[in-house]
C-alpha positions as CSV (number, residue, x, y, z in Angstrom):
1,X,-16.0,28.6,13.0
2,X,-12.4,29.2,14.4
3,X,-13.5,30.2,17.7
4,X,-15.3,26.9,18.5
5,X,-14.2,24.3,20.6
6,X,-13.8,22.1,17.0
7,X,-12.1,25.0,15.2
8,X,-9.8,26.0,18.4
9,X,-8.6,21.9,19.0
10,X,-7.9,22.2,14.8
11,X,-5.7,25.2,15.1
12,X,-3.7,23.9,18.4
13,X,-3.2,20.1,17.3
14,X,-2.5,21.1,13.7
15,X,-3.2,17.4,13.2
16,X,-6.3,15.7,11.7
17,X,-8.6,15.9,14.5
18,X,-12.2,14.7,15.6
19,X,-13.4,16.7,18.3
20,X,-15.8,15.9,21.3
21,X,-19.5,16.3,21.1
22,X,-20.3,20.3,21.9
23,X,-23.1,22.7,21.9
24,X,-22.9,25.3,18.8
25,X,-23.7,28.8,19.0
26,X,-27.2,27.8,17.6
27,X,-27.5,25.3,20.3
28,X,-27.0,22.0,17.6
29,X,-24.9,19.0,19.1
30,X,-22.1,18.6,16.8
31,X,-18.9,17.0,16.6
32,X,-16.0,18.8,14.5
33,X,-14.2,16.9,11.8
34,X,-10.9,18.4,10.2
35,X,-7.6,18.0,8.3
36,X,-4.6,20.2,8.2
37,X,-3.7,21.9,5.0
38,X,-0.1,21.9,4.2
39,X,2.4,23.2,1.3
40,X,4.5,21.7,-0.8
41,X,7.5,22.7,1.9
42,X,4.9,21.3,4.7
43,X,4.3,24.4,6.2
44,X,0.8,24.5,8.3
45,X,-1.3,26.9,6.1
46,X,-4.9,25.8,7.7
47,X,-7.6,23.6,7.6
48,X,-10.7,22.0,6.6
49,X,-13.1,20.8,8.4
50,X,-17.0,20.2,8.5
51,X,-19.4,19.6,11.7
52,X,-21.8,16.8,11.8
53,X,-25.2,17.7,13.2
54,X,-25.8,14.7,15.6
55,X,-29.3,15.8,16.7
56,X,-30.6,15.3,12.6
57,X,-30.3,13.1,9.8
58,X,-26.4,12.9,9.2
59,X,-23.8,10.5,7.9
60,X,-23.3,8.7,10.4
61,X,-27.4,7.9,11.3
62,X,-27.6,7.2,7.5
63,X,-24.9,4.7,7.7
64,X,-25.9,2.9,10.8
65,X,-29.6,2.7,10.0
66,X,-28.9,0.8,7.3
67,X,-28.1,-1.8,10.0
68,X,-31.5,-1.8,11.6
69,X,-33.3,-5.1,12.5
70,X,-36.6,-5.4,13.7
71,X,-36.0,-8.1,16.8
72,X,-35.0,-5.3,19.2
73,X,-31.6,-5.2,18.5
74,X,-30.0,-1.3,18.0
75,X,-26.4,0.2,17.4
76,X,-25.5,3.2,19.4
77,X,-22.0,5.1,19.0
78,X,-19.8,6.9,21.9
79,X,-17.1,9.2,22.2
80,X,-14.1,9.1,24.2
81,X,-16.3,10.6,27.0
82,X,-19.1,8.2,26.8
83,X,-21.1,10.6,25.1
84,X,-23.9,8.8,22.5
85,X,-23.0,10.5,19.3
86,X,-25.7,8.4,18.0
87,X,-28.4,6.3,19.4
88,X,-31.7,5.2,17.7
89,X,-33.6,7.5,20.1
90,X,-32.7,10.8,18.9
91,X,-33.5,12.2,22.1
92,X,-30.5,10.2,24.0
93,X,-27.9,11.8,21.4
94,X,-25.7,13.6,23.8
95,X,-26.3,12.0,26.6
96,X,-23.3,10.3,28.7
97,X,-23.6,6.3,28.7
98,X,-22.3,5.8,32.1
99,X,-22.2,2.5,33.8
100,X,-22.4,0.2,31.0
101,X,-19.1,-2.3,30.8
102,X,-18.9,-2.3,27.0
103,X,-18.7,1.8,26.7
104,X,-15.7,1.3,29.1
105,X,-14.1,-1.5,27.6
106,X,-14.1,0.8,23.9
107,X,-13.1,3.7,26.0
108,X,-10.0,1.3,26.8
109,X,-9.2,0.5,23.1
110,X,-10.8,-2.7,23.7
111,X,-12.9,-4.9,21.0
112,X,-15.1,-8.0,22.1
113,X,-18.6,-9.3,23.2
114,X,-19.9,-9.3,26.7
115,X,-23.4,-9.6,28.4
116,X,-24.8,-6.3,30.1
117,X,-27.7,-4.7,31.1
118,X,-29.3,-2.0,29.1
119,X,-30.5,1.3,30.8
120,X,-34.0,-0.3,30.9
121,X,-32.8,-3.3,32.8
122,X,-32.7,-5.5,30.0
123,X,-30.2,-8.2,29.8
124,X,-28.5,-7.7,26.3
125,X,-25.8,-9.5,24.4
126,X,-23.3,-6.7,23.2
127,X,-20.8,-6.3,20.6
128,X,-18.6,-3.4,20.5
129,X,-15.1,-2.2,18.8
130,X,-12.9,0.9,19.4
131,X,-12.0,3.2,16.7
132,X,-8.8,4.4,17.4
133,X,-8.4,7.2,15.1
134,X,-11.4,8.9,16.6
135,X,-11.4,7.6,20.0
136,X,-14.9,6.7,19.4
137,X,-16.9,3.0,20.2
138,X,-19.3,1.3,18.5
139,X,-21.5,-1.2,20.3
140,X,-24.5,-3.3,18.8
141,X,-26.8,-4.8,21.3
142,X,-29.9,-7.7,21.1
143,X,-31.4,-9.1,23.6
144,X,-30.4,-12.0,25.1
145,X,-33.4,-14.3,25.4
146,X,-34.1,-13.8,21.8
147,X,-30.6,-14.7,20.8
148,X,-31.0,-17.8,23.0
149,X,-34.3,-18.9,21.7
150,X,-33.2,-18.8,18.3
151,X,-30.0,-20.8,18.9
152,X,-32.0,-23.4,21.0
153,X,-34.2,-24.0,18.1
154,X,-31.3,-24.0,15.5
155,X,-29.3,-26.4,17.7
156,X,-32.3,-29.5,18.1
157,X,-33.2,-29.0,14.4
158,X,-29.2,-29.8,13.7
159,X,-29.3,-32.5,16.2
160,X,-32.3,-34.2,14.5
161,X,-31.0,-33.8,11.1
162,X,-26.9,-34.2,11.3
163,X,-26.6,-36.9,14.0
164,X,-27.8,-40.2,12.1
165,X,-26.1,-39.2,8.8
166,X,-22.9,-38.4,10.9
167,X,-22.6,-41.6,12.6
168,X,-22.7,-43.7,9.1
169,X,-20.3,-41.1,7.6
170,X,-17.9,-40.6,10.5
171,X,-15.0,-42.5,9.2
172,X,-15.5,-41.6,5.7
173,X,-15.2,-37.6,6.6
174,X,-12.4,-38.5,8.9
175,X,-10.5,-40.4,6.0
176,X,-11.4,-37.6,3.7
177,X,-10.5,-34.9,5.6
178,X,-6.9,-36.5,6.5
179,X,-6.3,-36.8,2.9
180,X,-7.7,-33.6,1.8
181,X,-5.6,-32.0,5.2
182,X,-2.4,-33.8,4.6
183,X,-0.6,-31.4,1.4
184,X,-2.2,-28.5,3.0
185,X,-0.4,-29.7,6.3
186,X,2.8,-30.4,4.8
187,X,2.6,-26.8,2.7
188,X,2.3,-24.9,6.0
189,X,5.0,-26.5,7.7
190,X,7.7,-25.9,4.9
191,X,6.4,-22.8,4.7
192,X,7.6,-21.8,8.3
193,X,11.1,-21.4,6.9
194,X,10.0,-19.8,3.5
195,X,13.6,-17.8,3.1
196,X,15.4,-21.1,2.8
197,X,16.4,-22.5,-0.8
198,X,15.7,-26.2,0.9
199,X,12.0,-25.1,2.0
200,X,11.1,-24.4,-1.9
201,X,12.4,-27.6,-2.7
202,X,10.3,-29.1,-0.2
203,X,7.3,-27.5,-1.3
204,X,7.9,-28.5,-4.9
205,X,7.8,-32.2,-3.4
206,X,4.7,-31.9,-1.9
207,X,1.9,-33.9,-3.6
208,X,-1.3,-31.7,-4.0
209,X,-3.7,-34.1,-5.8
210,X,-6.5,-32.0,-6.1
211,X,-6.8,-28.2,-7.9
212,X,-6.9,-26.2,-4.7
213,X,-3.7,-27.6,-3.4
214,X,-2.0,-27.5,-6.5
215,X,-2.7,-24.0,-6.8
216,X,-2.0,-23.2,-3.0
217,X,1.4,-24.8,-3.7
218,X,2.2,-22.5,-7.1
219,X,1.1,-19.6,-5.2
220,X,3.2,-20.4,-2.3
221,X,6.2,-21.0,-4.6
222,X,5.5,-17.6,-6.3
223,X,5.3,-15.9,-3.1
224,X,8.4,-17.5,-1.8
225,X,10.3,-16.4,-4.8
226,X,9.1,-12.7,-4.6
227,X,10.1,-12.8,-1.0
228,X,13.0,-13.9,-1.6
229,X,14.1,-10.9,-4.1
230,X,12.0,-8.3,-2.1
231,X,14.4,-9.4,0.8
232,X,17.6,-9.0,-1.3
233,X,16.3,-5.8,-3.1
234,X,15.7,-4.5,0.7
235,X,19.1,-6.0,2.1
236,X,20.8,-3.9,-1.2
237,X,19.1,-0.8,-0.2
238,X,19.7,-0.6,3.3
239,X,23.6,-1.4,2.7
240,X,24.2,0.8,-0.7
241,X,25.0,4.7,-0.9
242,X,22.3,5.6,-3.5
243,X,24.5,8.3,-5.2
244,X,27.9,6.2,-5.7
245,X,26.6,2.6,-5.6
246,X,29.3,1.7,-2.8
247,X,28.4,0.0,0.5
248,X,27.4,2.5,2.8
249,X,28.5,3.4,6.3
250,X,25.8,0.9,8.0
251,X,26.9,-1.8,5.9
252,X,30.4,-1.3,6.6
253,X,30.2,-1.1,10.5
254,X,28.2,-4.7,10.3
255,X,31.2,-5.8,8.1
256,X,33.9,-4.4,10.5
257,X,31.7,-5.9,13.4
258,X,32.0,-9.3,11.8
259,X,35.8,-9.0,11.5
260,X,36.4,-7.8,15.1
261,X,34.0,-11.1,16.1
262,X,36.2,-13.3,14.2
263,X,39.9,-11.3,14.7
264,X,40.1,-11.4,11.3
265,X,43.4,-9.3,10.1
266,X,42.4,-6.6,7.7
267,X,44.0,-3.3,6.0
268,X,41.9,-0.1,6.0
269,X,42.4,3.0,3.6
270,X,41.0,6.2,4.4
271,X,40.6,8.8,1.4
272,X,39.2,12.2,1.0
273,X,39.1,14.5,-2.0
274,X,41.4,17.6,-1.7
275,X,39.8,20.8,-2.0
276,X,36.3,19.1,-2.5
277,X,34.6,21.9,-1.5
278,X,35.8,24.3,-4.0
279,X,34.4,22.1,-6.2
280,X,30.8,22.3,-5.2
281,X,31.5,26.3,-4.8
282,X,32.7,26.4,-8.4
283,X,30.6,24.0,-10.2
284,X,27.7,23.2,-8.3
285,X,26.5,20.4,-6.3
286,X,25.6,18.5,-9.3
287,X,29.0,18.6,-10.7
288,X,30.1,17.6,-7.3
289,X,27.6,14.5,-7.2
290,X,29.2,13.7,-11.0
291,X,33.2,13.9,-9.0
292,X,31.8,11.4,-6.2
293,X,30.3,8.9,-8.9
294,X,34.0,9.0,-11.2
295,X,35.8,8.3,-7.7
296,X,33.3,5.8,-6.5
297,X,34.1,3.9,-10.2
298,X,38.0,4.0,-9.7
299,X,37.7,2.8,-5.9
300,X,35.6,-0.1,-7.2
301,X,38.0,-0.8,-9.7
302,X,40.8,-1.2,-7.1
303,X,38.9,-3.9,-5.2
304,X,39.8,-7.5,-5.1
305,X,37.2,-10.0,-5.0
306,X,36.8,-9.9,-1.2
307,X,37.7,-6.3,-1.0
308,X,35.0,-3.4,0.1
309,X,34.9,0.2,-1.0
310,X,32.4,2.5,1.4
311,X,31.3,6.0,1.2
312,X,31.6,7.0,4.7
313,X,29.9,10.1,3.9
314,X,30.4,13.6,2.1
315,X,33.7,13.4,0.3
316,X,34.9,10.4,2.7
317,X,35.7,7.0,1.6
318,X,37.2,3.9,3.1
319,X,38.6,0.9,1.6
320,X,38.9,-2.6,3.7
321,X,41.1,-5.3,2.8
322,X,41.1,-8.9,4.6
323,X,44.5,-10.3,5.1
324,X,46.6,-7.8,3.9
325,X,49.3,-6.3,5.0
326,X,49.9,-2.2,5.6
327,X,52.8,-2.4,3.0
328,X,50.7,-4.2,0.3
329,X,47.8,-1.6,1.3
330,X,49.8,1.0,1.0
331,X,51.0,0.2,-2.6
332,X,47.5,-0.4,-3.6
333,X,46.6,3.0,-2.0
334,X,49.3,4.7,-4.1
335,X,48.2,3.2,-7.4
336,X,44.7,4.7,-6.9
337,X,46.0,7.9,-5.5
338,X,48.1,8.0,-9.3
339,X,44.8,6.8,-11.0
340,X,42.8,9.7,-9.5
341,X,45.3,12.0,-10.2
342,X,45.4,10.9,-14.0
343,X,41.7,10.4,-14.7
344,X,39.7,13.4,-16.4
345,X,36.6,14.1,-14.6
346,X,33.4,15.9,-16.4
347,X,33.4,19.7,-16.3
348,X,36.0,19.5,-13.1
349,X,38.9,18.0,-14.9
350,X,41.4,16.7,-12.4
351,X,41.4,16.0,-8.7
352,X,43.4,14.5,-6.1
353,X,43.3,12.5,-3.0
354,X,44.9,12.1,0.3
355,X,45.0,8.7,1.8
356,X,45.7,7.3,5.3
357,X,46.6,3.2,5.7
358,X,46.8,1.1,8.5
359,X,46.0,-2.3,9.5
360,X,44.0,-3.9,12.5
361,X,45.0,-5.4,14.6
362,X,48.2,-3.5,14.9
363,X,48.8,-1.5,18.2
364,X,45.3,-0.5,18.9
365,X,42.6,-2.7,20.9
366,X,39.4,-2.1,18.9
367,X,38.4,-1.8,15.3
368,X,37.2,1.7,15.6
369,X,40.6,2.8,17.0
370,X,41.9,1.4,13.7
371,X,39.8,3.6,11.7
372,X,40.6,6.8,13.7
373,X,44.1,5.8,13.2
374,X,43.5,5.7,9.4
375,X,41.5,9.2,9.5
376,X,44.7,10.6,11.7
377,X,47.2,9.4,9.0
378,X,44.6,10.9,6.0
379,X,44.7,14.7,7.7
380,X,49.3,14.4,7.8
381,X,48.9,13.4,4.2
382,X,46.6,16.6,3.7
383,X,49.1,18.7,6.1
384,X,51.7,17.5,4.2
385,X,50.8,19.2,0.9
386,X,47.8,16.8,0.2
387,X,48.0,14.0,-2.7
388,X,49.9,12.2,-0.7
389,X,49.8,8.4,0.8
390,X,50.5,8.3,4.7
391,X,51.0,4.3,5.9
392,X,51.7,3.7,9.7
């Protein structure tokens, strides 16, 4: 099986595959379907697969034959090479279906309907759909004359039965339809802006005088509430560091972009745990995580209402203080340094931090340059012996 075209393709791709139709060693026309097998680490171990024998009774023919109609309509399946994988006439399976516009359409990944002429010269109405995952296409065809004959009879029957009643009841239907549609239209109009609080209030005020509209209004209100909760949760997840609960780098960059756009003055503290690598090497990364969480709590307590503490990565943190002078920020940094040095952390005991403090705008053009300046000042604090604050 590994040397067949299907097996070779499965080994080469290492992805779920559906082969083109080919003749097996025993002369059977088959399609080989495979799926990779991987271990818990994602390493490729091999594949499992199975062959569909196209010229025998198979799952494909069993499925499609359930849709057989006794009106000369039929269904066939082609692969990406225009080869017939299923046809009501078993002798045609494996043949190329060339020159058929519906087959060309599914080959391009399209779905729809069109008028075609089959291989016998009969005009047919064809519906077709592509199966993107396998590259196959399904085409259903029915003789055009039989379809139109049935439609003609149905049309005249409808005219004789409906027109008299329609003339009498047209106005009543129009009025009743408008009354039924009005609350639905209002709900649809208000649902366009589902994330706004005003929209929810407008939906509550819609007069839903029949039970279906009332249920729809209730479901819409519940959906709007769920959407708001989900959006809040997603926003929190996207902007929060999962370990410490602080703002993450992405959210910090968004905040700083707003500061820069508004030309809003702010102070920044860049801080780093001294000798944090030794903590990880000595006690393990689990205790290192405990240390980061403990420091994060101290940073949160040092923040005022509009201040922001952020974990930039690893043991590096930053704090942002809008409308704060460098002197005031340096005082905050010094208090924080003392609190961290005095705090006792599980297993580790005591740690120290080095801090760099600067403000923007102040001698630099961009916010990114201010952050770089804060980092440089923090490294100066480390070079001066660690457990220090350097402001500038």
